[in-house]
DRENBA-451479 format. One record per residue: x, y, z negated of N, C-alpha, C in turn. Coordinates in steps of 0.2 Angstrom, whole numbers, plus 2048, in hexadecimal, padded with zeros to 3 digits. Example, Ala and Ser with C-alpha at 12.3 -4.5 7.8 and 13.67 -1.06 7.14 Angstrom:
BEGIN
8427E47D983E7EA7D98427F07D9 8407F57DD8447FB7DC8408007D9 
This chain:
BEGIN
F5D38F9D3F583949D0F523939CD F4E38F9D1F4738D9D0F483889CA F4D3849CAF4D37F9C4F4E3829BE F523879BEF5438B9B9F4E38F9B5 F4A3919BCF453959B9F3F3919B5 F3E38B9B7F393859B6F3C3839AE F423829ADF4537F9A7F453859A2 F4538B9A3F4639199EF4D39499F F513929A4F593949A2F5939C9A4 F5439F9A9F533A59AAF4C3A99A6 F4C3A69A0F463AA99CF493AC996 F503AE994F513B098EF4D3B798D F483B7988F443BD989F483C4989 F4D3C4986F503CB986F533CC98C F573C898FF5A3C8995F553CA99B F4F3C699BF4A3C699FF473CE99F F453D0999F423D7998F473DC99A F4D3DA99BF513E099DF533E19A5 F523DA9A7F523D99AFF4B3DC9B1 F463DB9AFF403DC9B1F3F3E49AF F413E69AAF403EE9ABF443F19AF F4B3F09B1F4F3F29B6F4C3F39BD F493ED9BDF463EC9C4F3F3F09C5 F3B3F09C1F353F39C0F363FB9C1 F3C3FD9BEF3E4059BEF404069C6 F444019C8F464029CEF404039D6 F3C3FE9D3F363FD9D7F304039D6 F2F4059D0F2A40A9D0F2E4119D1 F344129D1F384189D3F374199DB F374139DFF374149E5F2F4169E9 F2A4139E4F244179E6F2341E9E3 F2541E9DEF264269DCF2942A9E0 F2E4289E3F3342D9E8F3042F9EF F2C4299F1F2A4289F8F2342A9F8 F1F42C9F2F1842E9F2F194359F2 F1543A9F7F174419F6F134439F1 F1544A9EFF1244C9E8F0A44E9EB F0744D9E4F0044D9E4EFC4489E7 EFF4429EBEFB43E9EEEF94369EA EF84389E5EF54319E0EEF4359DD EEA4309DBEE44339D9EE44379D2 EE143D9D4EE04429CEEE84439CA EEE4429CFEF44449CDEF444D9CA EF14509CEEF14589CEEEF4599C6 EE94569C6EE54579BEEE94569B9 EEC44F9B9EF044C9B4EF64529B2 EF94539B9F004579B7EFD45F9B5 EF74619B7EF74679B4EF54669AD EF24629AAEEF4619A3EF646199F EFB45C9A1F0145B99EF0646199F F054659A5F0946B9A4F0846F99F F0147199FEFF476999EFF474993 EFE46E992F0046B98BF0746B988 F0B46B98DF1146B98CF1447398A F1047798CF1047E989F0D480984 F0647F984F0148197FF0247D978 F03476979F04472973EFD471970 EF8470973EF146F970EED46D975 EE8469974EE3466979EE046D97C EDE46B983EDC470986ED4472988 ED247698BECC47898FECD47B994 EC647D998EC648199DECA48799D ECA48B998ECC491997ED5492997 ED848D996EDF48A995EE248999D EDD48A9A2EE04899A8EE64909AA EEB48D9AEEF04919AFEF04959B7 EEE49A9B9EED49C9BFEF449C9C3 EF949D9C0F0049D9C3F034979C5 F004919BFF0248A9C1EFE4879C7 EF748A9C7EF34889CCEF548A9D3 EF84919D3EFA4949DAF014909DC F0448D9D8F0A48A9D8F084839DB F0447F9D9F014789DBEFE4799E2 EFB47F9E3EF84809EAEFD4819EF F034859EEF084869F3F0B4809F4 F0B47A9EFF0F4749F0F0A46F9F5 F034719F3EFF46E9F8F0046F9FF F01475A00F01477A08F09473A0A F0E475A05F14472A06F1546BA09 F10468A06F11460A07F0A45EA0B F08462A0EF0245FA14EFD45CA0F EFB45EA0AEF745AA05EF0458A09 EED45DA0CEE745DA0EEE7458A14 EED457A18EEC454A1EEEB44CA1B EEF44AA16EEE443A14EE8441A13 EE3447A10EDC443A0FED7445A14 EDA448A1BED5449A20ED244EA20 ED4454A1DED245AA1CED745FA20 ED4465A22ED946AA24ED946EA1E EE0471A1FEE3475A18EDF47CA1A EDC480A14ED8485A15EDD48CA18 EDB490A1CEDE494A20EE149AA1B EDE49CA16EE04A0A11EE049DA0B EE749BA07EE8499A02EE249A9FC EE04959F9EDC4989F4EE04999EE EDD49E9EAEE04A19E3EE049D9DE EDA4979DCEDA4949D8ED848C9D9 EDB4879D6EDA4819D8ED247F9D9 ECD4829D6EC74819D6EC34829DD EC84869E1EC54889E7EC84839EC ECE4809EBED147C9F0ECD4769F1 ECC4769F8EC746F9FAECC4689F8 EC74659F6EC945D9F4ECC45E9EE ED34609EDED74609E7ED44649E2 ED24699E3ECD46C9DEEC84689D9 EC54639DDEBF4609D9EC245C9D3 EC945A9D3ECA4569CDECE45A9C9 ECC45B9C3ECE45F9BDECD45B9B7 ED345B9B3ED24579ACED245C9A5 ED14639A6ED24679A1ECE46699B EC946399CEC5462997EC545A994 ECB456996ECB44F994ED144E992 ED344E98BEDA44B988EDB444989 EE144298BEE443C98CEEB43D987 EEC437983EF1436981EF7436985 EF643498BEFC434991F0043A991 EFA43F991EFD447992F0344898D F02445987F08447982F0F445985 F0F43F987F1643C98AF1844198F F14443994F16447999F1844E996 F14451992F14456990F1C45898B F1D451989F24452986F2A45498A F29450990F2E44F995F3045599A F2945799CF2945B9A2F2C4629A0 F2B46599CF2D46C99BF3546D99B F38467999F4046799AF424679A0 F3E4679A6F404679ACF3C46D9B0 F394729ACF364779AFF3947C9B2 F3F47D9B0F444829B2F4547F9B9 F4547A9BCF474789C2F414779C7 F3B47A9C5F3647C9C9F304769C9 F2B4769CCF244739CAF2646C9CC F2946A9D3F2A4649D5F2E4609D0 F334639CDF374609C9F3545D9C3 F2F4619C0F2B45F9BBF2745A9BC F2345A9C4F204549C5F2444E9C6 F2A44E9C8F2D4489C8F304459C2 F3144A9BDF334489B7F2D4439B3 F274479B4F224449B1F2043C9B5 F2143B9BBF214369BFF254319BD F2B4329BAF3142E9B7F2E42C9B1 F2A42F9ADF2642D9A8F224279A8 F1D4289AFF194239B0F1E41C9B2 F2441D9B6F274189B8F294139B2 F2C4179ADF2E4139A7F284109A4 F234139A3F1C4109A1F1A4099A5 F1B40A9ACF194049AFF1D3FE9AF F254009ADF283FA9ACF283F79A5 F263FB9A1F253F899AF1E3F499B F1A3F499FF153F09A0F183EA9A3 F1C3EA9A8F1E3E39ABF213DF9A5 F263E29A1F2A3DF99CF253DC997 F1F3E0995F193DE98FF173D8993 F163D899BF123D299DF163CB99C F1C3CD99FF203C799CF1F3C4996 F203C8990F1F3C5989F193C3988 F143C698BF0D3C498AF0C3BD98C F103BC992F0E3B5995F133B0991 F183B398FF1D3AD98AF193AB983 F163B1981F113AF97CF0B3AB97C F083AB982F033A6984F053A0986 F0B39F989F0E39898AF1439798A F16398983F1E397983F22393986 F1F38D988F2438898BF25388993 F2138E995F2039099CF2439799E F2C39599EF2F39C9A0F2C39E9A9 F2A39B9ADF2739C9B3F213A09B3 F1D39E9ADF183A29AEF193A99AD F1E3AB9A7F203B19A6F233B59AB F283B19AFF293B59B4F253B79BA F213B29BAF1D3B39C1F173B99BF F153B89B9F103BE9B6F133C69B7 F1A3C59B5F1D3CC9B5F1E3CD9BC F203CA9C0F223CB9C6F1C3CD9CB F163CA9CAF103CD9CCF103D49CB F0F3D69C5F0E3DC9C2F133E29C6 F1A3DF9C6F1F3E39CAF1C3E49CF F1B3E09D3F1C3E19DBF153E19DE F103E39D9F093E49DCF093EB9DF F083EC9E4F093F39E8F053F89E5 EFE3F79E3EFA3FC9DFEFD3FF9DA EFD3FA9D6F003FB9CFF073FF9CF F0C3FD9D3F124009D4F114089D6 F0C4099DBF0B40E9DDF084149D8 F044119D4F004169D0F044179C9 F0A4129C8F0F4139C2F134189C4 F1441A9CAF184209CEF154259CE F104279CAF0D42D9CBF0A4309C4 F084359C3F074389BDF004369BC EFE4339B6EF74309B5EF742E9AE EF142E9ACEEE42C9A5EEE4249A4 EF04219AAEEF4199A9EF54169A7 EFC4189A9F014139A6F0141299F F0041899BF01418993EFB412991 EF5413994EF0410992EF2408994 EF5407999EF840099AEFB3FC995 F01401994F063FE98FF023FD989 EFE402985EFC3FF97EEF63FA97E EF23FA985EEE3F5984EF03EE985 EF73EE988EF93E7988EFD3E6983 EFF3EA97EF013EA977EFC3E6973 EF63E9974EF13E8970EEF3E0971 EEE3DF978EED3D897AEF23D3977 EF83D5978EFE3D0975EFC3CF96E EFB3D596AEFA3D3963EF43CF962 EEE3CE964EE93CB964EEA3C4966 EEE3C296BEF13BB96CEF53B9968 EFA3BC965EFF3BC95FEFB3B9959 EF53BE958EF23BB952EEE3B6952 EEC3B4959EE83AC95AEEE3A7959 EF43A995BEF83A395CEFC3A3954 EFE3A9950F023A894AEFF3AA944 EF73AD945EF53B0940EF63B7940 EF13BC93CEF23C393BEF63C6936 EFA3C9936EFD3CC931EFC3D4930 EFE3D792CEFC3DD92BF003E2931 F063E1931F0A3E6935F063E593D F043DE93FF023DE946EFA3E0946 EF73E0941EF03E3940EF13EA942 EF73EE93FEF73F6940EF93F5946 EFE3F294AEFF3F2950EF93F2956 EF43ED953EEF3EB959EEB3F2959 EEA3F4953EE53F9951EE73FF954 EEC402953EF0408956EF240795C EF2402961EF4402967EEB40296A EE73FF968EE03FF96AEDE40696A EE040A965EDD411964EE141696A EE6414969EEC41796EEE9417976 EE8411978EE640F97DEE0413980 EDB41297BED441697CED541D97D EDA420979EDA42797AEDF428980 EE3425983EE5426989EE142698F EDC421990ED941F995ED241A992 ECB41C995EC7419993EC6411997 ECA41199BECB40999FECD404999 ED0406994ED140298EECC3FF98A EC540298CEBF401988EBE3FA987 EC13F598BEC03EE98AEC33EC984 EC83EF980ECB3EE97AEC63ED975 EC03F1974EBC3F296FEB83EB96F EB53E9973EB23E2972EB83DC972 EBD3DD975EC23D7974EC43D796C EC43DC969EC73DD963EC23DA95E EBC3DC95FEB63DB95BEB53D395C EB53CF962EB43C9964EBA3C3960 EC03C7961EC53C495EEC53C4957 EC33CA954EC33CA94CEBD3C494A EB73C594DEB33C094BEB53B894C EB73B8952EBA3B0953EBF3AE94F EC53B294DECA3B0949EC63AF942 EC23B393FEC03B2939EBC3AC939 EB73AB93DEB43A493DEBA39F93D EBD39E940EC3398941EC639893A EC839D938ECA39D930EC639992B EBF39D92CEBA399927EB9390929 EBA38F92EEB8388930EBE38392F EC438692FECA38392EEC937E929 ECB376929ECA373923ED037391D ED437591FED937691BED837D915 ED437F917ED2386913ECF38590C ED1388907ED0388900EC838C901 EC338B8FCEBD38D8FBEBE3958FA EC33978F6EC539E8F6EC73A28FC ECA39E900ECC3A1907EC73A190C EC239C90BEBD39C90FEB73A390D EB73A4906EB33A9904EB53B0908 EBD3B0906EBF3B690AEBD3B6911 EBE3B1914EBC3B291CEB63B291D EB03B1919EA93B391AEA93BA919 EAC3BD914EAD3C4913EAF3C891A EB53C491CEB83C7922EB33C8929 EAF3C2929EAA3C292EEA43C792C EA33C7927E9D3CD926EA03D4926 EA63D5924EA83DC924EAB3DF92B EAD3DA930EB03DB936EAA3DF93A EA63DD93BEA13E093FEA03E893D E9D3E9937E9D3EF936EA33F5934 EA93F1934EAF3F6934EB03F693B EB03F193FEB13F3947EAE3F8949 EA63F8947EA13FD949EA3404947 EA5404940EA740C93DEAE40D941 EB3409942EB840A946EB740D94D EB4409950EB240A957EAE412957 EA9412953EA641A954EAB41F953 EAF41E94DEB542494CEB9424951 EBC420955EC041F959EBB423962 EB6421962EB2424967EB042B966 EAF42D960EAD43495FEB443895E EBA43695DEC043A95EEC143A965 EC0436969EC2436971EBC43B974 EB7439971EB243E974EB2445973 EB644696DEB644E96CEBC451970 EC044D972EC544F976EC444E97E EBE44B97FEBE448986EB744A988 EB644D98FEAF44E991EAD448995 EB2444995EB043E99AEAA43A997 EAA438991EA643398EE9F43598D E9F43E98DE9944198CE96441993 E99442999E9544099FE944399A0 E9743499EE9642E99FE8F42B99C E8F42E996E8A42D991E84430993 E84436996E7E43A999E7B43699F E804349A3E7E4309A8E7A42A9A8 E7C4269A2E7A4209A2E7342199E E7242699AE6C427997E6742999C E6942D9A1E654309A6E6142A9A9 E674259ABE6541F9B0E6041B9AB E644199A4E604149A2E5A41699F E5941D99FE5342099CE4C41F9A0 E4E41C9A5E4841C9ABE484159AD E4540F9A8E474089ABE444089B2 E3D40A9B5E3D40A9BBE4140C9C1 E444119BFE4A4139C4E5040F9C3 E5140D9BDE564079BCE554019C1 E4F3FE9C1E4E3F99C3E4D3FA9CC E4C3FF9CDE4C4019D5E544029D7 E584069D3E5F4059D5E623FE9D4 E603F99CFE633F49D0E633EF9D6 E5A3F09D8E583EC9DEE5C3F09E5 E5D3F69E4E613F99EAE683F89EB E6B3F69E4E723F59E3E743ED9E6 E703E99E6E713E39E7E6F3E19ED E683E49F1E663E39F6E6A3E69FD E6D3EB9FAE713EF9FFE793ED9FF E7B3E89FBE813E59FBE873EB9F8 E833F09F5E883F59F2E8D3F39EC E893ED9E8E8D3EB9E2E923E79E5 E913E39EAE973DF9EEE9B3E39F0 E9A3EA9F3E9F3ED9F6EA23F09F1 EA03F19EDEA33F59E7EA93F19E4 EA73EB9E3EAC3E69E1EB13E49E6 EAF3E49ECEB43E39F2EBA3EA9F3 EB73EE9F1EBB3F59F2EC03F49EC EBD3F29E6EC13F19E0EC73ED9E1 EC53E79E4ECB3E19E6ECF3E49E9 ECE3E89F0ED23EA9F5ED63F09F1 ED43F49EEED83F99ECEDD3F79E5 EDB3F19E3EE03EF9DEEE63EC9E1 EE53EB9E7EEC3E79EAEF03EE9ED EED3F29F2EF13F79F4EEC3FC9F8 EEB4029F5EE64089F7EE940D9F6 EEE4119FAEF14159F8EEE41D9F9 EF24229F7EF04299F7EE842B9F3 EE442E9F6EDE42F9F2ED942B9F5 EDA4259F4ED641E9F7ED5420A00 EDA421A03ED9423A09EDD41FA0D EE341CA0BEE8419A0EEE7411A0C EE340DA11EE1407A10EE7403A15 EE83FCA13EEB3F7A16EE73F5A1B EE93F2A21EE73EEA27EE33E7A23 EDC3E8A25EDA3E1A21EDC3DBA22 EE13DAA28EE33D4A28EEA3D3A23 EEB3D8A21EF23D8A1BEEF3D6A15 EE83D5A15EE63D5A0DEE43CEA0D EE63CAA12EE43C3A13EE93BFA0D EEE3C1A0DEF33BFA08EF23BEA01 EF13C59FEEEF3C69F8EE83C29F6 EE43C39FAEDC3BF9F9EDD3B89F8 EE03B59FEEE23AE9FDEE53AC9F7 EEA3AF9F5EED3AE9EDEE93AE9E9 EE43B39E9EE03B49E4EDA3AE9E4 ED83AB9EAED43A59EAED939E9E7 EDF39F9E9EE23999E7EE43999E0 EE539F9DCEE43A09D5EDD39D9D2 ED939E9D4ED239E9D2ED13979D3 ED23939D8ED238C9D9ED63889D5 EDC38B9D3EE23899CFEDE3879C8 EDA38D9C5ED738C9BFED13879BE ECF3869C4EC93829C4ECD3799C5 ED137A9C8ED43739C6ED83719C1 EDA3779BEEDD3759B6ED83759B3 ED13789B3ECC3769AEECA36E9AE EC936D9B5EC73659B6ECB3609B4 ED23619B4ED835D9B4ED835C9AC ED93619A9ED93629A1ED335F99D ECD3619A0EC735E99CEC635699D EC93559A4EC934C9A4ECE34A99F ED234D99DED834A998ED634B991 ED134F98FECE34F98AED3357986 ED635A98AED9360988ED5367988 ED736B984ED3372985ED737598D ED2377992ED537A997ED8380996 ED5385992ED738B992ED838F98C EDA38B986EDC38E97EEE039297E EE7391981EEC397980EE939D985 EE539C989EE43A198EEDD3A698C EDA3A2987ED33A5985ED33AD984 ED73B0980ED73B797FED93BC985 EDC3B8988EDF3BD98FED93BC994 ED53B6995ED03B7999ECB3BB996 ECA3BA990EC43C098DEC63C698F ECD3C998EECE3D0990ECD3D1996 ECF3CD99BECF3CF9A2EC73CF9A4 EC33CA9A0EBC3C99A4EB83D199F EBA3D3999EB73D8998EB83DD99B EBD3DE99DEC13E59A2EBC3E49A8 EBB3DF9ABEB83DF9B1EB03DF9AF EAD3DD9AAEA63DD9A8EA53E59A7 EA93E89A3EA73EF9A3EA63F29A8 EAB3F19AEEAB3F59B5EA53F29B8 EA23EC9B8E9B3EA9BAE963EE9B8 E973EE9B1E913F39ADE913F99B0 E963FC9B1E964039B4E924039BB E943FE9BFE923FF9C5E8A3FE9C4 E883F99BFE803F79BFE7D3FD9BC E7F4009B7E7B4059B3E7C40C9B6 E7F40E9BAE804159BDE824169C3 E7E4189C7E8041A9CFE8741D9CF E884229CCE904249CCE944209CA E9341A9C8E974159C5E9A4129CC E974119D2E9940D9D9EA04129DB EA04189D9EA541D9DCEAC41B9D8 EAC4179D3EB14159CFEB340E9D1 EB240C9D7EB34049D9EBA4049DB EBF4059D6EC54059D7ECB4009D3 ECF3FC9D5ED23F79D2ED63FA9CC ED84009CEEDD4039C8ED94049C0 ED24039C2ECD4049BAECE3FD9B7 ED13F89BBED33F19B7EDB3F09B5 EDE3F59B6EE53F59B5EE73F59AE EE23F79AAEE33F89A2EE43F099F EE13EB9A4EE23E59A2EE63E19A7 EEA3E59AAEEE3E09B0EF33DC9AC EF63DB9A6EF93D79A4EF63D19A2 EF13D099FEED3C999FEE93C69A7 EE93CB9AAEE63C99B0EEC3C69B5 EF33C89B3EF93C59B6EF93BF9B4 EF93BE9AEEFB3B79ACEF63B29AD EEF3B49ADEEA3B09AFEEB3AE9B7 EEC3B39BBEEE3B19C3EF43AC9C3 EF93AD9C0EFF3A99C0EFF3A39BE EFA3A39B8EF939B9B6EF43979BB EF03999BEEED3979C3EF23959C9 EF53999CCEFA3969D1EFE3929CE F013909C8F0638C9C5F023859C5 EFB3859C4EF83809C3EF737B9C7 EF937D9CDEF93799D4EFF3739D4 F043749D1F0B3709D0F0D36F9C9 F103689CAF133679C1F1836C9BF F1936C9B9F1E3719B6F243719B9 F2636B9BBF2D36A9BDF2F36F9C3 F2A3709C7F2A3749CDF2637B9CD F2637E9C6F233859C5F2738A9C8 F2E3889C6F3438D9C9F3338F9D0 F313899D4F3138A9DBF2B38E9DE F2638D9DAF1F3909DAF203989DA F2439A9D4F263A09D3F2A3A39D8 F2E3A09DBF323A39E1F2E3A49E6 F293A09E7F2539F9EEF203A59EE F1D3A79E7F1A3AC9E5F1E3B39E6 F233B49E3F283B89E3F293BC9EB F2A3B69EFF2A3B79F6F253BA9FA F1E3B79F8F193BA9FAF173C19F7 F183C29F1F173C99EEF1C3CF9F2 F223CD9F3F283D19F5F253D39FD F243CE9FFF213CFA07F1A3D4A07 F163D3A03F113D8A04F113DEA01 F163E09FCF183E69F9F1C3E99FE F213E6A01F253E9A07F203EBA0D F1B3E7A0FF183E8A14F143EEA11 F103F0A0CF0C3F5A09F103FCA08 F163FAA06F1B401A05F1D403A0C F203FFA0FF25402A15F20401A1C F1A3FDA1AF163FDA22F10401A22 F0E404A1CF08407A1BF0A40EA17 F0B40EA11F0B414A0DF10418A10 F17416A11F1D41BA16F1A41DA1C F1841AA20F1641CA28F0F421A26 F0C421A22F06425A21F0842CA1E F0C42CA1AF0E432A16F13435A1A F17433A1EF1C435A21F1C436A29 F15435A2CF14436A32F1443CA34 F14441A30F14448A32F1A44CA34 F20446A34F26449A35F2844DA31 
């Protein structure tokens, strides 16, 4: 099997996509079924908005809240011991409204539209007659399908980046499929899965344009998927600088190509000159549209202005941030929660269990260092097929770091799930690092070894931590 995988015998794109999709559906469904209701970050808020959108058919505001829906959710919180899972005592007297419910009432998104809610709203009401939980699990099923699509898209993204390496495609897709935190979140009602799908489509289009040139249909795909991803979740914000830098880089390459005629070079010069203002105008309209439907960007902007508006306070904050180790701690928690951190960031894996994924991460980074040195010595471009993927992943991390640095409230967002909009390029880069250690003829065996490692880690996280924690109440 390993030899066939290395040579491409198992890499027929359509067959691979079908198998990966089915496996991801089964795996995601397992997490969705075993995670009790409301025990994923902000699931109540996302469900509430989608439920109301399915009935009202228009973007919502505070006054659209439904007391009957809130009472139904509160009853379900009691039925499923929700407060016990976050270390709190359930109120002796059931609150009438979610705003009065300890902990769970703090998370509401009625002022924050997401394109993801449209999908949930299209499916949920069909199961409304069977009760609130039936509708919740129907919406979770939508998330599972979207998570499976991310796995398949990761496979095709890797095939595009390195067509002669089926092992890279399989290894990348299996990493996304078996990553416990990703499967757990893809089995919950959230605004993230659709953003991941659309962001991956956008990155795929950017890589394809760099390899084969940009056509009008793919320009439309790239543009629409970027706008859709941003409208689904602001974690896709890295797409804005990615597209700007890709457009300028592509126009520059076209202009400098020796085979171009003078007329083509003049058109390229116009493209360079017009790309920046076009992107600026397009970005302004996109953000203005999102801002009109979302209070999140308003709050973020006000927080940044408040912090950056006082240089002395910002300087003091930065000194404290680094001297106290808070910045390092934020990234450490981001990394830990990218592997597995269940519930409302309360169900942690034993530290010893994290040695495996952290060791594999170090191995991937070292593999890239080895690859860089070896190819530079041979006069080859070390990263050319992977440059847009590295740019996408790097920008996602850079934006999260900027959030930590520019606003104290940003440290509360040190969660790996905020990087998952770029999980596909991250998966391809990590897998390429692992494969760099062995010659191409042995890549199939490397993928099988990685498969065994991630299956072990995933099974330990699911059955050794998640299930015992949530079902300890008997």
